[in-house]
C-alpha positions in Angstrom: 108.9 295.8 -97.8 108.7 298.7 -95.3 110.8 296.5 -92.9 113.6 296.1 -95.5 113.7 299.9 -96.1 113.9 300.6 -92.4 116.8 298.1 -92.0 118.6 299.7 -94.9 118.2 303.1 -93.4 119.5 302.0 -90.0 122.5 300.3 -91.7 123.4 303.4 -93.6 123.2 305.4 -90.3 125.5 302.9 -88.5 128.0 303.0 -91.4 128.1 306.8 -91.2 128.7 306.6 -87.5 131.5 304.1 -87.9 133.1 306.3 -90.6 133.0 309.3 -88.2 134.5 307.2 -85.4 137.3 306.0 -87.6 138.0 309.6 -88.7 138.0 310.7 -85.0 140.4 307.8 -84.1 142.8 308.9 -86.8 142.8 312.4 -85.6 143.3 311.3 -82.0 146.2 309.0 -83.1 147.6 311.8 -85.1 147.6 314.1 -82.1 149.2 311.4 -79.8 151.8 310.7 -82.5 152.6 314.4 -82.8 152.9 314.6 -78.9 155.4 311.7 -78.7 157.3 313.0 -81.6 157.7 316.4 -80.0 158.5 314.8 -76.6 161.3 312.6 -78.0 162.6 315.6 -80.0 162.8 317.7 -76.9 164.3 314.8 -75.0 166.9 314.3 -77.7 167.8 318.0 -77.6 168.2 317.9 -73.8 170.4 314.9 -74.1 172.6 316.6 -76.7 172.7 319.8 -74.5 173.6 317.8 -71.4 176.2 315.8 -73.3 177.7 318.9 -74.6 177.8 320.5 -71.2 179.4 317.4 -69.7 181.9 317.2 -72.5 182.7 320.8 -72.0 183.3 320.2 -68.3 185.5 317.2 -69.0 187.6 319.3 -71.4 187.7 322.2 -68.9 189.0 319.8 -66.3 191.9 318.8 -68.4 190.3 316.2 -70.7 191.2 312.6 -70.8 190.6 310.1 -68.0 191.6 312.7 -65.4 189.2 315.2 -66.6 186.4 312.6 -67.0 187.0 311.4 -63.5 187.1 314.9 -62.0 183.8 315.7 -63.7 182.1 312.5 -62.5 183.2 313.1 -58.9 182.1 316.8 -59.0 185.5 318.3 -58.5 187.5 320.6 -60.9 191.0 321.1 -62.3 191.8 324.1 -60.0 191.2 322.0 -56.9 193.1 319.0 -58.2 196.2 320.9 -59.3 196.5 322.7 -55.9 196.3 319.6 -53.7 199.2 319.2 -51.2 201.0 315.9 -50.7 199.1 313.5 -48.5 200.6 311.1 -46.0 198.7 308.0 -44.8 199.5 305.0 -42.7 198.0 302.0 -44.5 197.0 299.1 -42.2 195.9 295.7 -43.4 194.1 293.8 -40.7 193.3 290.2 -40.3 192.2 288.2 -37.1 192.3 291.5 -35.2 196.1 291.9 -35.9 197.8 294.1 -38.5 199.6 291.9 -41.1 200.4 295.0 -43.2 201.8 298.4 -41.9 202.9 301.0 -44.5 203.6 304.7 -44.6 202.5 306.1 -47.9 203.0 309.5 -49.5 201.4 310.7 -52.7 202.2 314.1 -54.3 199.7 314.9 -57.0 201.6 318.0 -58.3 204.8 316.0 -59.0 203.0 312.7 -59.6 205.3 310.9 -57.2 204.5 308.3 -54.6 206.5 306.5 -51.9 205.7 303.5 -49.8 207.7 302.4 -46.7 206.9 299.0 -45.1 207.1 298.6 -41.3 207.8 295.0 -40.3 204.9 293.8 -38.2 207.3 292.3 -35.6 209.1 295.6 -35.0 209.9 295.9 -31.3 208.1 298.8 -29.6 208.6 297.8 -25.9 210.8 299.1 -23.2 212.6 296.0 -22.1 213.9 293.1 -24.2 214.3 290.9 -21.1 210.6 290.9 -20.4 209.4 291.3 -23.9 206.1 289.6 -25.0 204.2 289.5 -28.3 202.3 292.6 -27.1 205.6 294.5 -27.6 205.3 294.1 -31.4 203.9 297.0 -33.4 201.2 294.8 -35.0 199.6 294.2 -31.6 198.6 297.8 -31.1 195.5 297.7 -33.4 193.9 294.8 -31.5 192.6 297.3 -29.0 190.8 299.1 -31.9 193.0 302.2 -31.6 194.6 302.7 -35.1 195.8 306.1 -33.7 198.3 304.3 -31.5 199.8 302.5 -34.5 199.9 305.8 -36.4 201.7 307.5 -33.5 204.2 304.7 -33.3 204.9 304.9 -37.1 205.5 308.6 -36.7 207.9 307.9 -33.8 209.8 305.2 -35.8 210.1 307.2 -39.0 210.3 310.8 -37.6 207.5 311.9 -39.9 204.5 313.5 -38.2 201.4 311.7 -39.7 197.8 311.6 -38.5 195.9 310.0 -41.4 195.2 306.2 -41.4 193.4 303.8 -43.6 192.6 300.4 -42.0 191.6 297.7 -44.5 190.1 294.3 -43.8 191.9 291.7 -45.9 188.5 290.6 -47.2 188.4 294.0 -49.0 191.5 293.1 -50.9 189.9 289.9 -52.1 186.9 291.7 -53.4 189.0 294.5 -55.0 191.2 292.1 -56.9 188.1 290.2 -58.2 186.4 293.5 -59.1 189.3 294.7 -61.3 189.6 291.4 -63.1 192.4 289.8 -61.1 196.1 290.8 -60.9 199.0 289.3 -62.8 201.9 288.6 -60.5 205.1 286.6 -60.3 204.8 284.4 -57.1 208.4 284.2 -55.9 208.3 280.7 -54.3 206.0 277.7 -53.8 203.7 278.5 -50.8 202.1 275.8 -48.7 200.8 276.7 -45.3 197.8 275.6 -43.1 196.5 277.3 -40.0 193.1 275.8 -39.0 192.6 278.1 -36.1 192.7 281.1 -38.5 191.0 279.3 -41.3 194.1 280.1 -43.4 195.0 277.7 -46.2 197.8 278.9 -48.6 198.3 276.9 -51.7 200.3 278.8 -54.4 202.7 277.7 -57.0 205.8 279.7 -58.0 205.6 281.6 -61.2 203.9 284.4 -63.2 200.1 284.0 -63.0 196.7 285.7 -62.8 195.7 285.8 -59.1 192.0 286.1 -58.1 191.0 287.6 -54.7 191.4 284.5 -52.7 194.9 283.8 -54.0 195.8 287.4 -53.5 195.0 287.2 -49.8 197.0 284.0 -49.5 200.0 285.7 -51.1 200.1 288.8 -48.9 199.6 286.8 -45.7 202.3 284.2 -46.4 205.3 284.2 -44.1 206.6 280.6 -44.2 205.6 277.1 -45.2 204.2 274.6 -42.8 207.5 272.7 -42.9 209.4 275.8 -41.7 210.9 276.8 -45.0 210.5 280.4 -46.1 211.8 283.0 -48.6 215.5 282.7 -49.6 218.0 284.9 -47.8 218.7 287.1 -50.8 214.9 287.9 -51.0 214.4 288.4 -47.3 213.4 285.7 -44.9 210.2 285.5 -42.9 208.6 289.0 -42.3 211.2 290.8 -44.5 210.2 288.6 -47.4 206.5 289.1 -46.7 206.7 292.9 -46.7 208.7 292.8 -50.0 206.0 290.7 -51.6 203.3 293.0 -50.2 205.0 296.1 -51.7 205.5 294.4 -55.1 201.9 293.1 -55.1 200.4 296.5 -54.1 202.3 298.0 -57.0 200.7 295.5 -59.4 197.3 296.1 -57.9 197.7 299.9 -58.4 198.7 299.3 -62.1 195.7 297.2 -62.7 193.2 299.4 -60.8 194.3 302.5 -62.7 193.7 301.0 -66.1 191.1 302.9 -68.2 188.5 300.2 -68.1 188.3 300.4 -64.4 187.6 304.2 -64.3 183.9 303.4 -64.9 183.9 301.1 -61.8 184.4 304.1 -59.4 181.0 303.5 -57.9 181.7 299.9 -57.1 185.2 300.8 -55.8 183.6 303.4 -53.5 181.1 300.7 -52.3 184.1 298.5 -51.4 185.7 301.4 -49.5 182.6 302.0 -47.4 182.3 298.3 -46.6 185.9 297.4 -45.8 187.7 300.5 -44.9 188.0 302.4 -41.6 189.6 305.8 -41.7 189.8 309.2 -40.1 189.8 310.9 -43.5 186.7 312.4 -45.1 185.2 311.5 -48.5 186.3 315.0 -49.7 189.9 314.1 -48.7 189.7 311.0 -51.0 187.7 312.2 -54.0 189.8 315.2 -54.9 192.9 313.1 -55.2 191.3 310.4 -57.5 191.4 312.4 -60.8 195.2 312.8 -60.5 195.7 309.2 -59.4 194.2 307.9 -62.7 197.1 309.6 -64.5 199.7 308.2 -62.1 202.3 305.8 -63.5 202.6 303.1 -60.9 206.1 302.2 -62.3 207.3 305.4 -60.6 206.3 304.2 -57.1 209.3 304.2 -54.8 209.3 301.5 -52.1 211.5 300.3 -49.3 211.4 298.9 -45.8 212.2 300.3 -42.4 215.6 298.8 -41.7 216.1 296.5 -38.7 217.7 293.2 -37.5 215.9 290.0 -36.4 216.5 289.2 -32.8 215.0 286.7 -30.3 214.0 288.5 -27.0 212.7 286.5 -24.0 211.9 283.6 -26.3 210.0 285.7 -28.9 211.1 286.9 -32.4 211.3 290.6 -33.0 212.7 293.1 -35.5 214.9 295.7 -33.8 214.9 299.0 -35.8 218.3 300.3 -37.1 217.9 304.0 -36.5 221.0 305.1 -38.5 219.8 303.2 -41.6 216.2 304.2 -41.0 217.2 307.9 -41.4 218.8 307.2 -44.7 215.9 305.2 -46.1 213.3 307.7 -44.8 215.3 310.6 -46.3 215.5 308.8 -49.7 211.8 308.1 -49.9 210.5 311.4 -48.2 213.3 313.8 -49.0 211.1 316.9 -48.9 209.7 316.1 -45.4 211.3 317.7 -42.3 212.5 314.9 -40.0 212.2 314.5 -36.2 214.6 312.3 -34.3 212.2 309.2 -34.1 212.4 306.7 -31.3 215.1 307.1 -28.6 214.5 303.5 -27.2 217.8 302.2 -25.8 217.1 298.8 -27.5 217.1 300.4 -30.9 220.2 300.0 -33.0 222.0 303.4 -33.6 225.6 303.6 -34.6 225.5 307.1 -35.9 226.4 310.4 -34.2 223.4 312.5 -33.3 222.4 315.1 -35.9 223.2 318.6 -34.8 220.7 320.5 -36.9 217.6 318.3 -36.5 214.6 320.3 -35.3 212.6 318.3 -32.8 208.9 318.4 -33.4 208.1 319.6 -29.9 210.9 322.0 -29.4 209.8 325.2 -27.6 206.4 323.7 -26.6 205.6 323.4 -22.8 203.3 320.6 -21.6 201.5 319.8 -18.4 200.5 316.1 -17.8 197.7 315.1 -15.5 197.1 311.4 -14.9 193.4 310.4 -14.8 194.2 306.7 -14.3 195.5 304.6 -11.4 198.6 303.5 -13.4 201.6 305.7 -12.5 203.7 304.1 -15.3 201.4 305.6 -17.9 202.3 309.1 -16.9 206.1 308.3 -16.7 206.0 306.6 -20.2 204.2 309.6 -21.8 206.5 312.1 -20.1 209.5 310.3 -21.5 208.0 310.1 -25.0 207.3 313.8 -25.0 210.7 314.8 -23.8 212.3 312.5 -26.4 210.5 314.5 -29.1 211.6 317.9 -27.8 208.7 318.9 -25.6 209.3 320.5 -22.2 207.1 319.0 -19.4 206.7 321.8 -16.9 204.3 320.0 -14.5 202.9 316.6 -13.8 200.1 315.5 -11.4 197.0 313.5 -10.9 193.3 314.3 -11.5 190.0 312.5 -11.0 189.4 309.3 -13.0 188.5 310.0 -16.6 187.6 307.7 -19.5 189.0 309.5 -22.4 192.4 311.3 -23.0 192.1 315.0 -23.8 194.7 317.5 -25.1 193.8 321.1 -24.2 195.4 324.0 -26.1 196.0 326.7 -23.5 197.8 329.3 -25.6 196.0 329.2 -29.0 198.8 327.3 -30.8 198.1 326.6 -34.4 196.4 323.4 -35.7 199.7 321.9 -37.0 201.2 322.2 -33.5 198.2 320.6 -31.9 198.0 317.8 -34.4 201.7 317.0 -34.0 201.3 316.7 -30.2 198.2 314.5 -30.8 200.3 312.3 -33.1 203.0 311.9 -30.5 200.5 311.1 -27.7 198.8 308.6 -30.0 195.2 309.7 -29.3 193.2 312.3 -27.4 190.4 314.7 -28.1 191.7 318.2 -28.9 190.1 321.1 -27.0 190.9 324.8 -26.5 190.8 326.6 -23.1 192.9 329.8 -22.6 192.1 330.2 -18.9 194.8 327.8 -17.6 197.4 329.2 -15.2 199.7 326.3 -15.4 202.3 328.1 -17.6 202.0 325.3 -20.2 201.0 325.6 -23.8 199.1 322.3 -23.6 197.5 320.3 -20.8 197.2 316.5 -21.4 194.8 314.5 -19.2 195.5 310.8 -19.5 192.3 308.7 -19.7 191.5 305.0 -19.4 191.7 304.7 -23.2 195.5 305.4 -23.2 
C-alpha cells in the first residue's frame, strides 16, 4: 500500500517537472522566434534601403541601361559625359599572324563610331623587287610587338594612335557563344581545308544563326580550296574578307549591346582577361561601357584602306593608294588632324602634295644613337622620322643595348612624346634634361627594334 502511494507521489513530481520543462521550452522557442523575426525584419529593411540607394544612383547616373551599367561598374554620369574620343588599333590574331587589322574610333559624346580595315597583305617593305611575306603588315605581330603594327597603322593612315587591343580568335568563338550566337547573311558558300592550321571551313550561303565555331570560320575565310573566292563586285580575296569582317563585327556589336547581355558584364570581362592583350587599363575600358550600351550599331561607319593588288617577287601584296586613302580617312575621321602618312616610293599617289598639312614631327629635333650592329636600322629610322617632319640633328653609335629608349631632353609634353613613340613603333619613354646634344629627344635603338 505504502509502495503504491510512493509511486503515485513520484509520478506526480515527474509530471510537474515535465510541465515546467515544456513551459521553459515554449518560452525558449518564443525567444528564438522573436530573434529571427527581428533579424529578418532588419535584413528586409537593409535590403530596401540598399535597393533604394542603388536605384537612386542608377537614376542619378541617367537611368536606363546606361545608368544601370555605370552604377554596376562604379563610375558616374559626370565621368561618362566628359570622356574624349578613343582611338584603338584592333588586331585579331591566329597562328601568330594577324588576320584582322582595324583602326577604330568611338566618340561617346556624339555617339559615333568609325572602323577602317587595313588589308593584312598591305605592303610595308622598301623594295618590291626583293619583297617577301615578311613585308606584309600582318607579319609584324609575329615578333610579339603589337606596337610595331600600331606604328605602321599610324603611318599608313596619318592618324597618331598608341592604343591597341590584340584578340585571339578563340576569344571571338567564346564571345559569340556567350551572347547566344549572331544572325548573319553568309555571302557565298565557303569550303576550305588547311590541315596544318587545323582550319576547316564549311559554311553555306544565306542568313543564319552562327555559333562561335562558325563565326571563326567566317572571319578567317579568304578563298575556297578550289581557288574560287568572293565575286568581284563584293571584293575578291583579302578585300572580300575584310568586308565580311566589318559587317560581322557590326552584327556582333548589335547582339552584344542587347539589354539581356548587360547582366553578362562579369562574364564578358572574364573573356577579356583571358583572350585580350592590350596596353590600355581597366579604367580606360570601364568608363566607356555605360555609353556603349546606348550606342546604335547601325550608325557605325566602316570602310577599307584603299589599295591595289599586285604580285611582287612572286608574292601577292596590296599596294596602298595614298590619294584615295586620304579621302577615306578624312570621311571616317573628319575631326582628326592628319599627318602625311607613308612616303614609300612604292605607294600609289597621284595627287599633288597638300600645302597646309601639318606634319606630326614638325619643329622637333631628334638625335639617334644606334645600340645595335645593324647600320640599316639607323638609316631606316632616320628616314621614317624625316618623312614625318622631324629634324634629325645628329646620329651615331653607342654601346649594345637590349631595349629601345626615347629620352625627352627638353620637357616636351606627353602628346609630343607619345607621337614620337608611335612613329618609332616602340621604346621606353624617359626624361633627362642634362643632354647637350641640342636635340629635343634622344633615341637609342635597341635589339628589340
